[in-house]
C-alpha positions as CSV (number, residue, x, y, z in Angstrom):
1,M,101.0,105.4,114.5
2,S,97.7,104.5,116.0
3,E,96.6,108.2,116.1
4,A,95.2,109.4,112.8
5,K,96.5,112.7,111.4
6,T,93.7,115.3,111.6
7,D,95.5,118.4,110.6
8,K,93.9,118.4,107.1
9,P,90.2,118.0,106.5
10,I,89.3,114.7,104.8
11,K,87.0,115.4,101.8
12,K,84.4,112.6,101.3
13,R,81.0,112.1,100.0
14,K,78.4,112.6,102.8
15,I,75.7,109.9,103.0
16,K,72.7,109.0,105.1
17,L,73.0,105.5,106.3
18,D,70.3,103.1,105.1
19,E,67.8,102.3,107.9
20,E,68.7,98.6,108.1
21,L,72.3,99.5,108.7
22,L,71.5,101.7,111.7
23,A,71.2,98.4,113.7
24,Y,74.9,97.7,113.3
25,K,76.7,98.7,116.5
26,G,79.9,97.8,118.2
27,V,83.6,97.3,117.4
28,W,84.8,93.7,116.9
29,V,88.3,92.3,116.9
30,F,89.0,88.8,115.5
31,V,91.3,87.0,117.9
32,E,93.6,85.0,115.7
33,S,95.1,81.8,117.1
34,E,96.7,78.8,115.8
35,R,97.3,75.6,117.8
36,G,96.4,77.5,121.0
37,H,98.7,80.5,120.5
38,V,97.2,83.9,120.0
39,H,99.0,86.2,117.5
40,P,100.1,89.4,119.3
41,V,98.5,91.5,116.6
42,S,95.1,90.6,118.1
43,W,95.9,92.3,121.4
44,E,97.4,95.3,119.6
45,L,94.1,95.6,117.7
46,M,92.2,95.1,121.0
47,G,93.9,98.2,122.4
48,Q,93.1,100.2,119.2
49,G,89.5,98.8,119.2
50,R,89.1,100.0,122.8
51,R,89.9,103.5,121.7
52,L,87.5,103.4,118.8
53,A,84.7,101.9,120.8
54,D,85.0,104.5,123.5
55,Q,84.8,107.2,120.9
56,L,81.6,105.7,119.5
57,G,80.2,104.9,122.9
58,V,79.7,101.2,122.1
59,E,80.9,97.8,123.3
60,L,84.3,96.3,122.2
61,C,83.9,92.6,121.5
62,G,86.4,89.9,120.8
63,V,85.7,86.9,118.5
64,V,87.4,83.6,119.3
65,M,87.1,80.5,117.2
66,G,88.5,77.0,117.5
67,A,88.0,73.5,118.8
68,P,86.1,73.1,122.0
69,G,88.3,73.2,125.1
70,P,90.1,75.3,127.7
71,D,92.1,77.3,125.0
72,L,89.0,79.2,123.9
73,E,88.1,80.0,127.5
74,A,91.6,81.4,128.1
75,Q,91.5,83.4,125.0
76,C,88.2,85.0,126.1
77,Q,89.6,85.9,129.5
78,A,92.7,87.4,127.8
79,A,90.5,89.4,125.5
80,F,88.8,90.9,128.5
81,A,92.2,91.7,130.1
82,Y,93.1,93.6,126.9
83,G,89.9,95.7,126.8
84,A,87.0,93.6,125.5
85,D,83.6,94.0,127.1
86,R,82.1,90.9,125.4
87,C,83.5,87.9,123.7
88,Y,81.8,85.8,121.1
89,R,82.9,82.2,121.2
90,I,82.5,79.7,118.3
91,A,83.6,76.2,119.4
92,S,83.5,73.4,116.9
93,P,85.8,70.5,116.0
94,V,85.6,71.7,112.4
95,L,87.6,74.8,113.5
96,A,90.4,72.9,115.1
97,E,92.8,74.0,112.3
98,Y,92.4,77.0,110.1
99,R,90.6,76.5,106.8
100,N,89.1,79.3,104.8
101,V,85.7,77.8,104.2
102,P,84.5,76.9,107.7
103,F,86.1,80.1,109.3
104,T,84.4,82.2,106.6
105,R,81.0,80.6,107.1
106,A,81.2,80.9,110.9
107,L,82.4,84.5,111.0
108,T,79.9,85.6,108.3
109,D,77.0,84.0,110.2
110,L,78.1,85.6,113.4
111,V,78.3,89.0,111.9
112,N,74.9,88.7,110.2
113,A,73.4,87.6,113.6
114,H,74.9,90.3,115.8
115,K,75.7,93.1,113.4
116,P,78.9,95.0,114.4
117,E,79.7,98.3,112.7
118,I,83.4,97.7,112.7
119,L,85.4,94.4,112.3
120,L,89.2,94.4,112.6
121,L,91.6,91.6,111.8
122,G,95.4,91.3,111.7
123,A,97.1,91.6,108.4
124,T,98.7,88.2,108.8
125,T,98.7,85.4,106.3
126,L,95.6,84.0,108.0
127,G,94.0,87.3,108.6
128,R,94.4,88.5,105.0
129,D,92.9,85.3,103.7
130,L,89.9,85.4,106.1
131,A,89.2,89.1,105.9
132,G,89.0,89.1,102.1
133,S,86.6,86.2,101.9
134,V,84.4,87.4,104.7
135,A,84.2,90.9,103.2
136,T,83.1,89.3,99.9
137,T,80.4,87.1,101.5
138,L,79.1,90.1,103.5
139,K,79.3,92.4,100.4
140,T,81.1,95.1,102.3
141,G,84.3,97.1,102.0
142,L,87.7,96.1,103.3
143,T,90.8,98.3,103.7
144,A,94.0,96.2,103.9
145,D,97.3,96.9,105.7
146,C,96.2,100.0,107.5
147,T,98.6,102.1,109.4
148,E,96.1,104.4,111.2
149,L,92.5,104.0,112.3
150,A,90.2,106.8,113.5
151,I,86.5,107.8,113.7
152,D,84.9,110.6,111.8
153,P,83.0,112.5,114.5
154,E,80.4,113.7,112.0
155,D,79.0,110.4,110.8
156,R,80.7,107.7,112.9
157,C,82.5,106.3,109.8
158,L,85.8,104.4,110.3
159,L,88.7,106.3,108.7
160,S,91.2,103.7,107.5
161,T,94.6,105.1,106.4
162,R,97.1,103.1,104.4
163,P,100.0,103.7,102.0
164,T,99.2,103.6,98.3
165,F,101.0,104.0,94.9
166,G,103.9,101.9,95.9
167,G,104.1,103.5,99.3
168,S,104.6,107.0,98.0
169,L,101.3,108.4,99.3
170,L,99.0,107.9,102.2
171,C,95.3,107.6,101.6
172,T,92.3,107.5,103.9
173,I,89.5,105.1,102.9
174,V,85.9,105.3,104.1
175,T,83.3,102.6,103.8
176,L,80.1,104.6,103.3
177,N,76.8,102.9,103.0
178,Y,77.9,99.4,103.9
179,R,78.4,97.6,107.2
180,P,80.4,96.3,108.8
181,Q,83.4,98.5,108.1
182,M,86.4,96.1,107.8
183,A,90.1,96.7,108.1
184,T,93.3,94.7,108.6
185,V,96.3,96.0,110.4
186,R,99.8,94.7,110.4
187,H,101.6,93.4,113.5
188,R,103.6,96.1,115.4
189,V,101.8,99.0,113.8
190,M,99.6,99.6,116.8
191,P,101.1,99.8,120.4
192,M,100.5,96.8,122.6
193,P,98.1,97.8,125.5
194,D,98.9,96.9,129.1
195,P,96.7,94.0,130.2
196,Q,94.4,94.4,133.1
197,P,93.9,90.9,134.6
198,E,91.1,92.1,136.9
199,R,88.8,93.0,133.9
200,T,85.9,90.7,133.2
201,G,83.2,90.4,130.5
202,L,80.4,88.4,129.0
203,I,81.0,85.3,127.0
204,V,78.4,84.6,124.3
205,D,78.5,81.2,122.7
206,F,77.4,81.0,119.0
207,E,76.5,77.8,117.3
208,A,77.8,77.8,113.7
209,G,76.3,74.5,112.6
210,L,79.4,73.4,110.8
211,I,79.6,69.8,109.4
212,E,83.0,68.3,108.6
213,T,81.7,66.4,105.6
214,D,80.7,69.7,104.0
215,I,84.3,71.0,104.0
216,V,86.3,69.8,101.0
217,T,89.7,71.0,102.3
218,K,91.4,68.6,104.8
219,V,94.4,69.2,107.1
220,L,96.7,66.1,106.7
221,E,99.7,67.2,108.6
222,F,101.1,70.3,110.5
223,I,104.7,71.1,109.7
224,P,106.0,74.0,111.9
225,D,108.1,76.7,110.2
226,D,111.6,76.7,111.7
227,Q,112.4,80.4,112.4
228,R,115.7,79.8,114.3
229,D,118.0,81.1,111.5
230,K,115.6,83.8,110.2
231,P,115.6,87.5,111.2
232,Q,113.0,88.3,113.9
233,L,112.7,92.0,113.0
234,P,109.1,92.5,114.4
235,Y,110.2,91.5,117.9
236,A,113.6,93.1,118.0
237,E,114.3,95.8,120.6
238,I,117.1,97.3,118.5
239,V,117.2,97.5,114.7
240,V,120.0,98.9,112.6
241,S,118.9,99.4,109.0
242,G,120.9,100.4,105.9
243,G,119.9,101.9,102.6
244,K,121.3,102.9,99.2
245,G,123.1,105.8,100.9
246,L,125.7,103.3,102.0
247,G,127.0,103.5,98.4
248,K,127.7,99.8,97.7
249,A,127.0,96.3,99.0
250,E,130.4,96.0,100.7
251,N,129.6,98.9,103.0
252,F,126.7,97.1,104.5
253,K,129.2,95.4,106.8
254,H,129.1,98.7,108.9
255,V,125.4,98.0,109.6
256,W,126.1,94.4,110.6
257,D,129.0,95.5,112.8
258,L,127.0,98.1,114.7
259,A,124.0,95.7,115.1
260,K,126.4,93.1,116.6
261,V,127.8,95.7,119.1
262,L,124.2,96.6,120.2
263,G,122.8,93.1,120.1
264,G,120.2,94.1,117.6
265,E,118.8,93.0,114.3
266,V,119.7,94.1,110.8
267,G,117.1,95.7,108.6
268,A,117.2,97.4,105.2
269,S,115.3,99.7,102.9
270,R,113.5,98.5,99.8
271,A,116.2,100.2,97.6
272,A,118.9,98.2,99.3
273,I,116.9,95.0,98.8
274,H,116.3,95.7,95.1
275,A,120.0,96.4,94.7
276,G,120.7,92.8,96.0
277,W,122.8,94.0,98.9
278,I,120.9,92.0,101.5
279,S,118.1,89.3,101.6
280,A,114.5,90.4,101.2
281,D,113.5,89.0,104.6
282,R,115.2,91.9,106.2
283,Q,113.2,94.6,104.4
284,V,111.5,97.2,106.7
285,G,108.5,99.0,105.3
286,Q,105.1,98.7,103.8
287,T,106.1,95.8,101.6
288,G,108.4,94.3,104.2
289,K,108.4,94.0,108.0
290,T,106.8,96.4,110.5
291,V,109.0,97.1,113.5
292,R,108.5,98.9,116.8
293,P,111.9,98.7,118.6
294,A,113.1,100.8,121.5
295,L,115.9,102.0,119.2
296,Y,116.0,102.3,115.4
297,I,119.1,103.4,113.5
298,A,118.5,104.3,109.9
299,A,121.7,104.6,107.9
300,G,121.6,106.0,104.3
301,I,117.8,105.8,104.2
302,S,115.9,108.7,102.7
303,G,112.7,108.2,104.7
304,A,110.1,107.8,102.0
305,I,106.6,106.8,103.2
306,Q,107.1,103.2,102.1
307,H,109.9,102.8,104.7
308,R,108.5,105.2,107.2
309,V,105.2,103.3,107.9
310,G,107.3,100.3,108.8
311,M,109.4,101.9,111.5
312,E,108.0,105.2,112.7
313,G,106.5,103.5,115.8
314,A,110.0,103.1,117.2
315,D,110.6,104.7,120.6
316,C,113.8,106.4,119.4
317,I,114.9,106.9,115.8
318,I,118.5,107.9,114.9
319,A,119.0,108.8,111.3
320,V,122.3,109.1,109.5
321,N,122.4,110.6,106.1
322,N,124.7,112.9,104.1
323,D,121.7,114.8,102.7
324,P,120.6,117.5,105.3
325,N,117.2,117.7,103.5
326,A,116.4,113.9,103.6
327,P,112.8,113.3,104.6
328,I,113.8,111.0,107.4
329,F,115.1,114.0,109.4
330,D,111.5,115.3,109.6
331,F,110.5,112.5,112.0
332,A,113.7,111.2,113.4
333,H,114.4,112.0,117.1
334,Y,118.2,112.4,116.4
335,A,119.8,113.4,113.1
336,I,123.4,112.9,112.1
337,V,124.4,114.6,108.8
338,G,127.4,112.8,107.5
339,D,128.9,109.9,105.6
340,C,127.4,106.6,106.9
341,N,130.6,104.8,106.2
342,Q,132.4,107.0,108.7
343,V,129.6,107.6,111.2
344,L,128.6,103.9,111.7
345,P,132.1,102.7,112.7
346,A,132.4,105.7,115.0
347,L,129.1,104.9,116.7
348,G,130.2,101.2,117.0
349,R,133.4,102.2,118.8
350,T,131.5,104.6,121.1
351,F,128.8,102.1,122.0
352,A,131.3,99.3,122.5
353,G,133.3,101.5,124.8
354,Y,130.3,102.5,126.8
355,L,129.0,99.0,127.1
356,A,132.4,97.8,128.2
357,Q,132.4,100.4,131.0
358,Q,128.9,99.4,132.1
359,G,130.0,95.7,132.2
360,S,133.0,96.5,134.4
């Protein structure tokens, strides 16, 4: 999903970049961290940023922000391992916990001082909040929830592709005469690069001049979110998902049974969620979770773009549908045309037998 589709020419208005914007060079990735833990989407974006920077012939830079201490140093070194050439470090006690105002001020000042042509952030709760406010203060464009990023070889513009119209279409958005070009990308959309611990780079410290008394918002307490009983779809190696093709809510038990046999997570299409067959936190797709498992089994799911963008990065996709013309068969690795309520139990028995043999 990280490679943009180039089989059809993209029609867009040609422009000549304003002289003052020609100074903007380089690809930046905001390294998102909370309480010392870096969100994996940052390293996925670093891999994608490396590819874009190489195409443009420019540096790839990471941006780390937080309280002074060893965590920022470790994050810079990790950024180098994942592909960065340079890392901008903003250390301030005011940045110990995420708050929109100080983070927006610091990142905006950094961009104005060093002028990157591309700035990428994760489409997380934090990333969406920060990207929107920074794009506003910089008076530039922002493409949210991208599924593909590429470079136009003619004018060096960033081509940001994302679903639109409720996930029924894909559109490619270009920020023309504005810099930096900003985009957010969801976790698990881009592949995770292999780290190279031997890589090194340059750390550049930036003084943001933040004063705590200038910030109205205060963090009174941190209450961690207990995820033990919630689905961990983005991290699952095996996902079995069901859609309206199962016929009725009772038939979703076949999805649960097969997932249990395989030791995987249960997902669902938007249609199944809207029908009330399963809880919304198990939705896979543009308006749900993005997954990148080793094995994805889609049962009774048509394969509309809204669902496709959330799972097409899987290593192996097995689709089960009684409609031989279902769109999901266009990109599935294996297609089974048949009744899901007969095929899924058969798959469960077959996998259970095979796993039992392996165990013995």
